[in-house]
All heavy atoms as an XYZ file, in Angstrom:
998
protein
N     117.186    114.816    132.570
C     116.133    114.675    131.584
C     115.627    113.231    131.607
O     116.407    112.299    131.544
C     116.700    115.030    130.212
C     115.715    114.937    129.099
S     116.485    115.317    127.523
C     115.455    116.662    127.036
N     114.320    113.049    131.660
C     113.757    111.704    131.699
C     113.241    111.314    130.324
O     112.767    112.158    129.554
C     112.598    111.629    132.712
O     111.617    112.571    132.345
C     113.084    111.894    134.119
N     113.334    110.060    130.044
C     112.841    109.550    128.764
C     111.313    109.508    128.791
O     110.713    109.226    129.827
C     113.393    108.164    128.505
N     110.731    109.781    127.672
C     109.275    109.735    127.551
C     108.886    108.321    127.159
O     109.446    107.749    126.220
C     108.776    110.742    126.493
C     109.135    112.158    126.923
C     107.288    110.604    126.272
C     108.862    113.197    125.867
N     107.947    107.759    127.870
C     107.473    106.419    127.549
C     106.418    106.540    126.453
O     105.258    106.820    126.723
C     106.892    105.746    128.790
C     106.420    104.335    128.505
O     106.561    103.837    127.397
N     105.860    103.696    129.509
N     106.843    106.325    125.227
C     105.918    106.457    124.103
C     105.121    105.185    123.861
O     104.187    105.193    123.082
C     106.665    106.841    122.813
O     107.657    105.842    122.553
C     107.303    108.203    122.925
N     105.492    104.095    124.518
C     104.777    102.836    124.303
C     103.319    102.943    124.725
O     102.469    102.257    124.179
C     105.464    101.709    125.057
N     103.019    103.808    125.702
C     101.640    103.939    126.169
C     100.862    105.004    125.400
O      99.668    105.153    125.588
C     101.630    104.264    127.665
O     102.263    105.509    127.882
N     101.527    105.732    124.537
C     100.888    106.767    123.734
C     100.040    106.101    122.638
O     100.572    105.354    121.824
C     101.983    107.647    123.116
C     101.454    108.636    122.105
O     100.272    109.002    122.184
O     102.236    109.051    121.236
N      98.736    106.358    122.614
C      97.867    105.705    121.622
C      98.287    105.989    120.176
O      98.193    105.103    119.326
C      96.480    106.280    121.905
C      96.548    106.837    123.275
C      97.976    107.194    123.537
N      98.749    107.181    119.894
C      99.169    107.517    118.525
C     100.353    106.647    118.115
O     100.399    106.111    117.008
C      99.480    109.018    118.402
C      98.171    109.817    118.506
C     100.205    109.325    117.098
C      98.335    111.313    118.535
N     101.301    106.474    119.034
C     102.463    105.629    118.752
C     102.055    104.164    118.630
O     102.527    103.456    117.738
C     103.521    105.803    119.871
O     103.884    107.175    119.946
C     104.750    104.952    119.597
N     101.178    103.716    119.489
C     100.722    102.327    119.434
C     100.015    102.025    118.116
O     100.254    100.987    117.499
C      99.775    102.034    120.599
C     100.471    101.935    121.930
C      99.488    101.722    123.074
O      98.303    102.044    122.974
N      99.990    101.181    124.167
N      99.148    102.932    117.694
C      98.408    102.732    116.456
C      99.366    102.746    115.262
O      99.232    101.943    114.341
C      97.292    103.796    116.318
C      96.712    103.832    114.933
C      96.207    103.541    117.345
N     100.341    103.637    115.299
C     101.323    103.686    114.212
C     102.109    102.376    114.150
O     102.290    101.798    113.075
C     102.280    104.868    114.388
C     103.370    104.875    113.382
N     103.146    105.165    112.051
C     104.688    104.585    113.490
C     104.280    105.060    111.387
N     105.237    104.702    112.238
N     102.571    101.912    115.298
C     103.336    100.651    115.341
C     102.486     99.500    114.791
O     102.965     98.655    114.042
C     103.777    100.365    116.763
C     104.628     99.110    116.899
C     105.102     98.898    118.331
N     105.936     99.971    118.821
C     107.240    100.093    118.545
N     107.820     99.214    117.766
N     107.938    101.087    119.046
N     101.228     99.474    115.156
C     100.323     98.431    114.689
C     100.149     98.505    113.172
O     100.159     97.485    112.490
C      98.973     98.570    115.391
C      98.027     97.428    115.130
C      96.757     97.548    115.952
O      96.590     98.458    116.755
N      95.851     96.625    115.761
N     100.012     99.710    112.636
C      99.829     99.885    111.199
C     101.060     99.443    110.412
O     100.947     98.936    109.298
C      99.495    101.341    110.873
N     102.220     99.642    110.988
C     103.465     99.267    110.318
C     103.669     97.755    110.346
O     104.158     97.172    109.387
C     104.662     99.994    110.983
C     105.983     99.454    110.495
C     104.567    101.486    110.736
N     103.280     97.124    111.444
C     103.596     95.703    111.618
C     102.462     94.745    111.261
O     102.694     93.544    111.116
C     104.034     95.450    113.059
O     102.985     95.749    113.956
N     101.256     95.236    111.102
C     100.112     94.356    110.826
C     100.256     93.669    109.474
O     100.679     94.291    108.493
C      98.816     95.160    110.861
N      99.889     92.393    109.418
C      99.897     91.711    108.123
C      98.819     92.289    107.205
O      97.812     92.838    107.680
C      99.609     90.256    108.474
C      99.017     90.272    109.835
C      99.468     91.525    110.513
N      99.040     92.146    105.927
C      98.106     92.671    104.932
C      96.693     92.144    105.145
O      95.724     92.889    104.978
C      98.603     92.333    103.519
C      97.766     92.827    102.357
C      97.616     94.347    102.391
C      98.377     92.368    101.043
N      96.568     90.895    105.549
C      95.226     90.334    105.773
C      94.470     91.119    106.846
O      93.279     91.378    106.696
C      95.308     88.850    106.206
O      96.157     88.739    107.354
C      95.829     87.974    105.095
N      95.169     91.515    107.903
C      94.540     92.279    108.978
C      94.182     93.690    108.518
O      93.091     94.192    108.797
C      95.480     92.357    110.184
C      94.885     93.096    111.363
C      95.835     93.155    112.545
O      96.552     92.173    112.798
O      95.855     94.211    113.212
N      95.106     94.332    107.811
C      94.882     95.695    107.324
C      93.661     95.730    106.414
O      92.717     96.503    106.627
C      96.140     96.222    106.594
C      95.861     97.541    105.904
C      97.308     96.361    107.566
N      93.674     94.886    105.393
C      92.565     94.868    104.430
C      91.272     94.393    105.078
O      90.191     94.924    104.783
C      92.926     93.987    103.238
N      91.378     93.424    105.978
C      90.178     92.899    106.634
C      89.464     93.936    107.469
O      88.241     94.083    107.388
N      90.223     94.675    108.268
C      89.598     95.703    109.104
C      88.980     96.804    108.245
O      87.841     97.220    108.476
C      90.601     96.321    110.072
C      89.953     97.441    110.897
C      89.623     96.966    112.292
C      90.810     98.666    110.918
N      89.722     97.261    107.236
C      89.196     98.332    106.388
C      87.954     97.880    105.633
O      86.982     98.629    105.514
C      90.275     98.820    105.419
C      91.437     99.560    106.079
C      92.528     99.853    105.056
C      90.982    100.834    106.751
N      87.979     96.658    105.144
C      86.820     96.116    104.435
C      85.609     96.050    105.372
O      84.497     96.383    104.979
C      87.180     94.723    103.914
C      86.093     94.018    103.174
C      86.576     92.695    102.621
O      86.794     92.589    101.434
N      86.744     91.691    103.464
N      85.844     95.662    106.609
C      84.762     95.541    107.585
C      84.204     96.902    107.995
O      82.989     97.091    108.067
C      85.287     94.807    108.822
C      84.253     94.589    109.896
C      84.856     93.895    111.117
O      85.722     93.022    110.945
O      84.461     94.261    112.236
N      85.084     97.862    108.267
C      84.644     99.161    108.779
C      84.205    100.104    107.657
O      83.185    100.779    107.767
C      85.757     99.817    109.631
C      85.376    101.231    110.048
C      86.052     98.971    110.858
N      84.976    100.148    106.577
C      84.708    101.133    105.522
C      83.915    100.576    104.348
O      83.285    101.346    103.642
C      86.035    101.694    104.988
C      86.949    102.369    106.008
C      88.198    102.887    105.317
C      86.231    103.470    106.752
N      84.014     99.314    104.084
C      83.434     98.582    102.965
C      84.542     98.262    101.965
O      85.572     98.949    101.890
C      82.297     99.333    102.245
O      82.798    100.284    101.323
N      84.296     97.231    101.225
C      85.262     96.776    100.223
C      85.455     97.835     99.137
O      86.573     98.121     98.720
C      84.729     95.465     99.639
C      85.657     94.776     98.713
C      85.152     93.400     98.400
N      84.091     93.431     97.416
C      83.673     92.375     96.755
N      84.189     91.191     96.998
N      82.715     92.478     95.871
N      84.363     98.416     98.723
C      84.407     99.406     97.643
C      85.170    100.675     98.045
O      86.002    101.185     97.285
C      82.976     99.749     97.238
C      82.862    100.572     96.013
C      81.419    100.631     95.589
N      81.249    101.619     94.557
C      80.115    102.193     94.276
N      79.034    101.895     94.944
N      80.044    103.086     93.326
N      84.897    101.184     99.246
C      85.581    102.385     99.711
C      87.067    102.097     99.939
O      87.920    102.922     99.621
C      84.928    102.927    100.983
C      85.523    104.216    101.550
C      85.514    105.346    100.530
C      84.778    104.624    102.816
N      87.388    100.929    100.465
C      88.786    100.556    100.661
C      89.512    100.490     99.323
O      90.647    100.969     99.208
C      88.890     99.212    101.411
O      88.223     99.341    102.669
C      90.334     98.820    101.643
N      88.882     99.929     98.314
C      89.484     99.867     96.978
C      89.717    101.279     96.443
O      90.776    101.567     95.865
C      88.590     99.074     96.033
N      88.750    102.168     96.639
C      88.891    103.552     96.194
C      90.097    104.202     96.865
O      90.933    104.820     96.208
C      87.613    104.345     96.498
C      87.754    105.823     96.238
C      87.658    106.316     94.944
C      88.008    106.701     97.278
C      87.807    107.680     94.699
C      88.167    108.061     97.041
C      88.059    108.552     95.744
N      90.182    104.073     98.186
C      91.276    104.688     98.940
C      92.625    104.144     98.488
O      93.587    104.899     98.300
C      91.083    104.453    100.452
C      89.903    105.289    100.969
C      92.352    104.776    101.234
C      89.451    104.936    102.373
N      92.700    102.823     98.301
C      93.958    102.189     97.898
C      94.325    102.525     96.458
O      95.488    102.422     96.071
C      93.864    100.677     98.075
N      93.341    102.922     95.673
C      93.597    103.249     94.275
C      93.574    102.035     93.364
O      94.225    102.022     92.323
N      92.813    101.007     93.769
C      92.655     99.826     92.915
C      91.254     99.832     92.317
O      90.326    100.378     92.900
C      92.944     98.505     93.673
C      94.393     98.469     94.135
C      92.013     98.313     94.851
N      91.125     99.234     91.149
C      89.871     99.319     90.410
C      88.761     98.442     90.972
O      87.593     98.784     90.881
C      90.107     98.936     88.945
C      90.959     99.927     88.211
C      91.191     99.493     86.792
C      92.139    100.465     86.100
N      92.509    100.038     84.785
N      89.121     97.313     91.558
C      88.124     96.313     91.898
C      88.112     96.000     93.388
O      89.169     95.734     93.974
C      88.444     95.040     91.101
C      87.342     94.017     91.129
O      86.338     94.218     91.838
O      87.495     92.991     90.452
N      86.938     95.996     93.977
C      86.792     95.630     95.382
C      87.201     94.194     95.654
O      87.555     93.837     96.780
N      87.179     93.355     94.624
C      87.598     91.964     94.801
C      89.069     91.885     95.186
O      89.482     90.954     95.888
C      87.342     91.157     93.525
C      85.876     90.944     93.244
C      85.673     90.195     91.954
C      84.187     90.084     91.642
N      83.947     89.491     90.333
N      89.852     92.853     94.759
C      91.261     92.900     95.137
C      91.389     93.033     96.653
O      92.228     92.374     97.272
C      91.971     94.074     94.433
O      91.846     93.902     93.021
C      93.436     94.155     94.806
N      90.561     93.864     97.242
C      90.573     94.047     98.697
C      90.238     92.728     99.385
O      90.896     92.345    100.357
C      89.598     95.169     99.124
C      89.517     95.272    100.640
C      90.005     96.497     98.506
N      89.249     92.014     98.879
C      88.894     90.715     99.454
C      90.040     89.721     99.331
O      90.283     88.930    100.249
C      87.650     90.150     98.777
O      86.531     90.947     99.093
N      90.756     89.757     98.222
C      91.910     88.857     98.045
C      93.003     89.171     99.068
O      93.666     88.263     99.566
C      92.452     88.965     96.631
C      91.553     88.332     95.600
C      92.189     88.332     94.213
N      91.194     88.039     93.229
C      90.657     88.938     92.387
N      91.081     90.179     92.397
N      89.738     88.591     91.534
N      93.198     90.450     99.355
C      94.164     90.827    100.397
C      93.676     90.332    101.751
O      94.431     89.785    102.535
C      94.348     92.330    100.463
C      94.978     92.974     99.265
C      95.843     92.405     98.374
C      94.808     94.320     98.843
N      96.207     93.329     97.418
C      95.589     94.512     97.684
C      94.062     95.389     99.315
C      95.658     95.726     97.008
C      94.123     96.605     98.652
C      94.915     96.768     97.499
N      92.401     90.565    102.031
C      91.839     90.236    103.351
C      91.840     88.728    103.627
O      92.064     88.306    104.760
C      90.421     90.792    103.468
N      91.587     87.917    102.601
C      91.535     86.466    102.841
C      92.881     85.779    102.640
O      92.984     84.558    102.757
C      90.431     85.809    102.008
C      90.723     85.810    100.510
O      91.864     85.862    100.071
N      89.666     85.738     99.716
N      93.929     86.545    102.328
C      95.269     85.986    102.211
C      95.592     85.387    100.859
O      96.674     84.828    100.663
N      94.659     85.514     99.920
C      94.902     84.991     98.572
C      96.059     85.745     97.904
O      96.851     85.153     97.171
C      93.616     85.136     97.753
C      93.647     84.479     96.404
C      92.324     84.642     95.672
O      91.260     84.635     96.338
O      92.360     84.784     94.451
N      96.142     87.041     98.175
C      97.265     87.866     97.712
C      97.951     88.394     98.969
O      97.315     89.022     99.812
C      96.788     89.036     96.823
C      97.939     89.945     96.447
C      96.088     88.507     95.575
N      99.241     88.135     99.106
C      99.943     88.476    100.346
C     100.874     89.669    100.208
O     101.412     90.143    101.200
C     100.744     87.272    100.862
O     101.664     86.864     99.837
C      99.821     86.114    101.222
N     101.075     90.149     98.998
C     101.934     91.320     98.787
C     101.278     92.273     97.813
O     100.581     91.856     96.896
C     103.293     90.905     98.206
C     104.235     90.308     99.209
C     105.614     90.086     98.617
O     106.047     90.896     97.761
O     106.241     89.109     99.015
N     101.547     93.544     98.030
C     101.062     94.576     97.109
C     102.272     95.055     96.315
O     103.277     95.469     96.900
C     100.408     95.735     97.883
C      99.198     95.230     98.663
C     100.010     96.858     96.922
C      98.558     96.274     99.547
N     102.175     94.990     95.016
C     103.308     95.372     94.168
C     103.605     96.863     94.204
O     104.748     97.271     94.193
C     103.052     94.947     92.721
C     103.273     93.473     92.508
C     103.141     93.122     91.048
N     102.206     92.002     90.975
C     101.289     91.858     90.057
N     101.161     92.728     89.092
N     100.485     90.825     90.073
N     102.559     97.642     94.221
C     102.715     99.097     94.179
C     102.962     99.659     95.578
O     102.107     99.548     96.455
C     101.469     99.752     93.584
C     101.193     99.391     92.143
C     102.194    100.010     91.196
O     102.710    101.114     91.480
O     102.478     99.372     90.163
N     104.101    100.264     95.750
C     104.494    100.869     97.030
C     103.449    101.887     97.501
O     103.059    101.911     98.666
C     105.876    101.516     96.841
C     106.262    102.512     97.863
N     106.809    102.163     99.070
C     106.169    103.864     97.865
C     107.052    103.256     99.760
N     106.665    104.297     99.065
N     102.984    102.740     96.600
C     102.027    103.789     96.966
C     100.687    103.202     97.396
O     100.017    103.742     98.275
C     101.821    104.778     95.802
C     103.043    105.592     95.468
C     104.047    104.866     94.567
O     103.726    103.759     94.059
O     105.161    105.394     94.387
N     100.294    102.116     96.777
C      99.036    101.462     97.148
C      99.104    100.974     98.588
O      98.179    101.196     99.378
C      98.739    100.282     96.203
O      98.653    100.779     94.865
C      97.444     99.579     96.573
N     100.205    100.336     98.936
C     100.351     99.844    100.306
C     100.436    101.004    101.294
O      99.863    100.928    102.388
C     101.579     98.942    100.449
C     101.648     98.325    101.827
C     102.659     97.205    101.968
O     103.273     96.793    100.968
O     102.817     96.740    103.112
N     101.098    102.081    100.923
C     101.169    103.262    101.798
C      99.776    103.795    102.099
O      99.448    104.085    103.247
C     101.975    104.384    101.133
C     103.426    104.395    101.449
C     104.057    105.686    100.940
O     103.751    106.171     99.847
N     104.941    106.239    101.724
N      98.972    103.949    101.042
C      97.608    104.474    101.229
C      96.782    103.534    102.113
O      96.055    103.977    103.000
C      96.926    104.675     99.876
C      97.515    105.809     99.069
C      96.690    106.120     97.835
N      96.662    105.031     96.884
C      97.490    104.897     95.849
N      98.432    105.797     95.630
N      97.377    103.874     95.020
N      96.920    102.241    101.856
C      96.160    101.260    102.619
C      96.560    101.286    104.097
O      95.699    101.310    104.982
C      96.409     99.873    102.025
C      95.405     98.792    102.354
C      94.056     99.123    101.739
C      95.897     97.452    101.837
N      97.840    101.314    104.371
C      98.303    101.320    105.762
C      97.958    102.629    106.474
O      97.653    102.630    107.663
C      99.794    101.013    105.839
C     100.085     99.552    105.548
C     101.491     99.131    105.868
N     101.683     97.726    105.541
C     101.363     96.704    106.340
N     100.862     96.933    107.536
N     101.556     95.453    105.952
N      97.980    103.738    105.749
C      97.586    105.004    106.370
C      96.105    104.982    106.715
O      95.707    105.421    107.791
C      97.911    106.189    105.454
C      97.504    107.535    106.051
S      98.170    107.859    107.715
C      99.922    107.885    107.380
N      95.282    104.472    105.822
C      93.848    104.364    106.111
C      93.620    103.468    107.322
O      92.784    103.772    108.181
C      93.101    103.821    104.898
N      94.386    102.396    107.417
C      94.287    101.482    108.563
C      94.695    102.195    109.852
O      94.002    102.095    110.868
C      95.187    100.272    108.299
C      95.265     99.284    109.432
C      94.273     98.318    109.617
C      96.342     99.275    110.299
C      94.355     97.387    110.644
C      96.439     98.349    111.331
C      95.442     97.410    111.496
O      95.531     96.490    112.513
N      95.805    102.915    109.806
C      96.266    103.641    110.992
C      95.215    104.648    111.457
O      94.890    104.732    112.640
C      97.588    104.355    110.695
C      98.169    105.084    111.874
C      99.581    105.612    111.639
O     100.282    105.133    110.726
O      99.980    106.522    112.393
N      94.665    105.388    110.518
C      93.647    106.382    110.856
C      92.389    105.702    111.396
O      91.822    106.132    112.400
C      93.326    107.271    109.635
C      94.519    108.191    109.337
C      92.049    108.074    109.860
C      94.412    108.944    108.024
N      91.968    104.626    110.740
C      90.770    103.918    111.204
C      90.970    103.405    112.627
O      90.086    103.549    113.482
C      90.434    102.762    110.258
N      92.141    102.830    112.899
C      92.419    102.323    114.247
C      92.406    103.452    115.276
O      91.869    103.304    116.365
C      93.774    101.600    114.282
C      93.772    100.284    113.544
C      93.059     99.198    114.327
O      91.936     99.348    114.809
N      93.715     98.066    114.457
N      92.993    104.589    114.924
C      93.009    105.738    115.823
C      91.586    106.211    116.121
O      91.214    106.436    117.270
C      93.834    106.872    115.215
C      93.915    108.158    116.045
C      94.626    107.907    117.374
C      94.636    109.240    115.256
N      90.787    106.343    115.084
C      89.412    106.816    115.266
C      88.559    105.800    116.027
O      87.693    106.183    116.821
C      88.780    107.143    113.917
C      89.429    108.285    113.122
C      88.751    108.451    111.775
C      89.423    109.585    113.904
N      88.814    104.509    115.811
C      88.049    103.472    116.506
C      88.313    103.452    118.010
O      87.497    102.934    118.765
C      88.349    102.095    115.907
C      87.693    101.811    114.558
C      88.297    100.563    113.925
C      86.187    101.699    114.686
N      89.428    104.030    118.436
C      89.686    104.153    119.872
C      88.681    105.094    120.542
O      88.467    105.030    121.742
C      91.100    104.681    120.131
C      92.265    103.764    119.783
C      93.587    104.505    119.959
C      92.229    102.494    120.631
N      88.071    105.980    119.738
C      87.219    107.033    120.283
C      85.781    107.005    119.775
O      84.913    107.627    120.385
C      87.830    108.405    119.960
C      89.224    108.548    120.477
N      89.508    108.880    121.776
C      90.422    108.378    119.869
C      90.819    108.917    121.950
N      91.393    108.609    120.812
N      85.552    106.344    118.647
C      84.231    106.408    118.026
C      83.802    105.053    117.482
O      84.608    104.144    117.332
C      84.240    107.432    116.882
C      84.269    108.865    117.390
O      83.280    109.279    118.019
O      85.277    109.549    117.172
N      82.531    104.971    117.129
C      81.951    103.743    116.584
C      82.406    103.538    115.141
O      82.802    104.500    114.460
C      80.427    103.841    116.609
O      79.995    104.789    115.644
N      82.316    102.304    114.643
C      82.642    102.066    113.231
C      81.817    102.929    112.275
O      82.331    103.389    111.246
C      82.331    100.574    113.045
C      82.536     99.986    114.409
C      82.063    101.058    115.364
N      80.564    103.191    112.618
C      79.715    104.030    111.759
C      80.269    105.449    111.675
O      80.278    106.063    110.605
C      78.268    104.053    112.275
C      77.566    102.722    112.235
C      77.898    101.817    113.415
O      78.574    102.197    114.379
N      77.447    100.578    113.342
N      80.719    105.983    112.807
C      81.291    107.329    112.821
C      82.601    107.364    112.037
O      82.876    108.316    111.308
C      81.522    107.808    114.273
O      80.262    107.822    114.945
C      82.142    109.193    114.323
N      83.392    106.321    112.183
C      84.667    106.247    111.459
C      84.414    106.256    109.954
O      85.051    107.016    109.214
C      85.477    105.003    111.888
C      86.711    104.819    111.010
C      85.866    105.119    113.364
N      83.472    105.456    109.490
C      83.160    105.436    108.057
C      82.651    106.808    107.601
O      83.062    107.311    106.553
C      82.135    104.357    107.732
C      81.855    104.268    106.237
C      80.920    103.136    105.894
C      80.717    103.078    104.391
N      79.777    102.010    104.019
N      81.786    107.406    108.399
C      81.265    108.733    108.054
C      82.389    109.754    107.976
O      82.388    110.628    107.102
C      80.214    109.168    109.084
N      83.375    109.647    108.873
C      84.522    110.565    108.843
C      85.290    110.405    107.533
O      85.667    111.396    106.908
C      85.437    110.317    110.048
C      86.577    111.289    110.100
C      86.565    112.518    110.684
C      87.878    111.139    109.517
N      87.786    113.138    110.495
C      88.607    112.307    109.784
C      88.491    110.117    108.787
C      89.912    112.494    109.358
C      89.796    110.293    108.350
C      90.492    111.479    108.644
N      85.509    109.181    107.097
C      86.261    108.938    105.867
C      85.559    109.479    104.627
O      86.222    109.930    103.697
C      86.524    107.438    105.677
C      87.803    106.954    106.292
C      87.826    106.501    107.601
C      88.985    106.941    105.568
C      89.002    106.044    108.185
C      90.167    106.485    106.145
C      90.184    106.043    107.450
N      84.236    109.437    104.597
C      83.525    109.852    103.377
C      82.995    111.285    103.435
O      82.630    111.849    102.407
C      82.374    108.883    103.028
C      81.317    108.837    104.128
C      82.919    107.509    102.721
C      80.111    107.975    103.818
N      82.962    111.877    104.615
C      82.411    113.224    104.760
C      83.374    114.307    104.292
O      84.595    114.118    104.283
N      82.824    115.425    103.907
C      83.653    116.567    103.542
C      84.254    117.155    104.812
O      83.552    117.408    105.777
C      82.825    117.619    102.809
C      82.161    117.141    101.512
C      81.406    118.299    100.857
C      83.176    116.547    100.560
N      85.542    117.352    104.797
C      86.269    117.753    105.996
C      86.803    119.170    105.834
O      87.576    119.434    104.906
C      87.423    116.771    106.229
C      88.078    116.947    107.565
O      88.484    118.037    107.931
N      88.207    115.850    108.300
N      86.412    120.099    106.722
C      86.868    121.483    106.578
C      88.384    121.624    106.693
O      88.968    122.530    106.105
C      86.151    122.224    107.715
C      85.697    121.175    108.660
C      85.526    119.922    107.873
N      89.046    120.713    107.416
C      90.509    120.782    107.524
C      91.209    120.327    106.251
O      92.402    120.539    106.091
C      90.994    119.931    108.689
C      90.628    120.514    110.019
C      91.452    119.904    111.117
O      91.504    118.695    111.237
N      92.090    120.749    111.887
N      90.465    119.707    105.373
C      91.022    119.212    104.115
C      90.428    119.962    102.924
O      90.220    119.399    101.863
C      90.762    117.698    103.997
C      91.353    116.836    105.112
C      90.865    115.402    105.006
C      92.872    116.907    105.099
N      90.150    121.237    103.133
C      89.550    122.075    102.094
C      88.255    121.473    101.560
O      88.006    121.453    100.351
C      90.531    122.320    100.945
C      91.737    123.129    101.391
O      91.580    124.010    102.262
O      92.844    122.875    100.875
N      87.447    120.963    102.470
C      86.148    120.370    102.157
C      86.236    119.214    101.164
O      85.361    119.025    100.319
C      85.160    121.433    101.662
C      84.803    122.404    102.773
O      84.743    121.964    103.938
O      84.596    123.594    102.486
N      87.291    118.439    101.292
C      87.414    117.178    100.553
C      87.278    116.053    101.566
O      87.513    116.246    102.749
C      88.768    117.082     99.838
C      88.885    118.107     98.716
C      90.236    118.091     98.055
N      91.244    118.443     99.045
C      92.497    118.008     99.040
N      92.915    117.197     98.104
N      93.348    118.380     99.971
N      86.920    114.888    101.108
C      86.795    113.755    102.030
C      88.180    113.184    102.326
O      89.063    113.196    101.463
C      85.904    112.671    101.430
O      86.580    111.993    100.394
N      88.377    112.680    103.543
C      89.645    112.021    103.856
C      89.952    110.865    102.902
O      91.109    110.655    102.538
C      89.441    111.533    105.290
C      88.494    112.541    105.872
C      87.550    112.844    104.738
N      88.931    110.135    102.469
C      89.153    109.036    101.524
C      89.802    109.558    100.245
O      90.761    108.968     99.727
C      87.835    108.337    101.209
N      89.299    110.658     99.737
C      89.839    111.270     98.521
C      91.266    111.763     98.744
O      92.149    111.562     97.914
C      88.927    112.430     98.115
C      89.357    113.194     96.908
C      88.450    114.392     96.632
O      87.443    114.590     97.353
O      88.774    115.144     95.707
N      91.511    112.387     99.875
C      92.829    112.938    100.189
C      93.864    111.813    100.293
O      94.977    111.930     99.773
C      92.750    113.772    101.487
C      94.126    114.149    101.991
C      91.909    115.025    101.259
N      93.491    110.717    100.936
C      94.420    109.582    101.045
C      94.681    108.998     99.664
O      95.825    108.717     99.304
C      93.875    108.513    102.013
C      93.810    109.072    103.435
C      94.749    107.251    101.973
C      93.047    108.184    104.411
N      93.640    108.823     98.879
C      93.803    108.276     97.528
C      94.765    109.131     96.705
O      95.547    108.628     95.905
C      92.455    108.175     96.834
C      92.576    107.596     95.419
C      91.242    107.642     94.706
N      91.391    107.301     93.312
C      91.042    106.144     92.786
N      90.534    105.194     93.543
N      91.191    105.925     91.495
N      94.706    110.447     96.912
C      95.581    111.369     96.183
C      97.000    111.396     96.748
O      97.852    112.110     96.229
C      94.977    112.773     96.199
C      93.697    112.882     95.397
C      92.996    114.217     95.581
O      93.490    115.083     96.352
O      91.932    114.392     94.963
N      97.236    110.640     97.824
C      98.576    110.545     98.378
C      98.932    111.613     99.396
O     100.086    111.728     99.802
N      97.950    112.371     99.852
C      98.193    113.415    100.846
C      98.002    112.814    102.238
O      97.076    113.147    102.981
C      97.273    114.601    100.594
C      97.558    115.241     99.247
C      96.545    116.303     98.896
O      95.372    116.211     99.290
N      96.977    117.301     98.161
N      98.922    111.922    102.569
C      98.781    111.112    103.779
C      98.959    111.928    105.048
O      98.211    111.757    106.014
C      99.774    109.949    103.739
C      99.727    109.081    102.473
C     100.727    107.950    102.578
C      98.338    108.567    102.199
N      99.934    112.816    105.061
C     100.162    113.640    106.264
C      98.956    114.505    106.578
O      98.588    114.664    107.740
C     101.391    114.532    106.064
C     102.660    113.826    106.417
C     103.832    114.774    106.368
N     104.741    114.194    105.398
C     105.440    114.855    104.519
N     105.397    116.153    104.477
N     106.217    114.236    103.692
N      98.362    115.062    105.547
C      97.200    115.924    105.745
C      96.027    115.132    106.340
O      95.337    115.597    107.246
C      96.773    116.582    104.431
C      97.775    117.578    103.883
C      98.904    116.956    103.039
O      99.086    115.710    103.068
O      99.610    117.718    102.369
N      95.820    113.926    105.824
C      94.731    113.087    106.324
C      94.982    112.682    107.779
O      94.064    112.715    108.604
C      94.572    111.846    105.445
N      96.213    112.323    108.085
C      96.550    111.937    109.454
C      96.378    113.112    110.414
O      95.839    112.960    111.508
C      97.982    111.389    109.519
C      98.443    110.844    110.863
C      97.526    109.747    111.383
C      99.874    110.347    110.761
N      96.807    114.293    110.004
C      96.639    115.494    110.842
C      95.156    115.777    111.090
O      94.752    116.126    112.205
C      97.317    116.689    110.192
N      94.333    115.606    110.063
C      92.894    115.833    110.221
C      92.285    114.801    111.178
O      91.415    115.136    111.983
C      92.197    115.774    108.857
N      92.751    113.570    111.115
C      92.238    112.531    112.012
C      92.632    112.836    113.456
O      91.810    112.723    114.367
C      92.781    111.166    111.608
N      93.882    113.233    113.649
C      94.327    113.565    115.006
C      93.563    114.756    115.553
O      93.193    114.793    116.730
C      95.827    113.834    115.003
C      96.643    112.566    114.812
C      98.117    112.852    114.704
N      98.878    111.628    114.549
C     100.145    111.597    114.185
N     100.810    112.727    113.946
N     100.786    110.437    114.069
N      93.293    115.746    114.704
C      92.524    116.914    115.126
C      91.090    116.508    115.498
O      90.525    117.014    116.458
C      92.521    117.978    114.033
N      90.531    115.587    114.744
C      89.175    115.110    115.015
C      89.116    114.407    116.376
O      88.197    114.610    117.155
C      88.715    114.160    113.902
C      87.312    113.670    114.078
C      86.230    114.484    113.782
C      87.067    112.383    114.523
C      84.918    114.030    113.941
C      85.765    111.908    114.680
C      84.695    112.739    114.389
N      90.129    113.604    116.662
C      90.193    112.890    117.938
C      90.291    113.876    119.091
O      89.617    113.728    120.118
C      91.366    111.881    117.952
C      91.648    111.380    119.353
C      91.078    110.727    117.014
N      91.090    114.903    118.914
C      91.297    115.889    119.982
C      90.074    116.800    120.133
O      89.615    117.066    121.231
C      92.565    116.736    119.708
C      92.664    117.901    120.675
C      93.792    115.866    119.792
N      89.545    117.260    118.996
C      88.498    118.271    119.052
C      87.092    117.800    118.735
O      86.130    118.528    118.917
N      86.951    116.590    118.241
C      85.619    116.072    117.912
C      85.098    116.513    116.594
O      85.637    117.199    115.834
């Protein structure tokens, strides 16, 4: 039996990046691709200024475990989609109604904490378009 080299697998690479990326990178990319307001919505924070504070390093830790989970999942999904599509398409995917998510937007699903469902929908989108 031979070992599978998962280091070259894009899904594994994107996951590793999402786990290890500093908060400034996570928030910065999401703010750039999705917008500050949409990132705040996904993370479940009231103010888009919070996202900017994360992105510029003014705030380096997120107190709420669930908030950081949602943020990192959105980052992982955005990175995965950016391997295949433009930033405009990625943003449209996050806000559009998705038939795999019972016609809810991925942004809403992530905010509600249904991270596995959102990730599965993103992977399906990458595979099937």
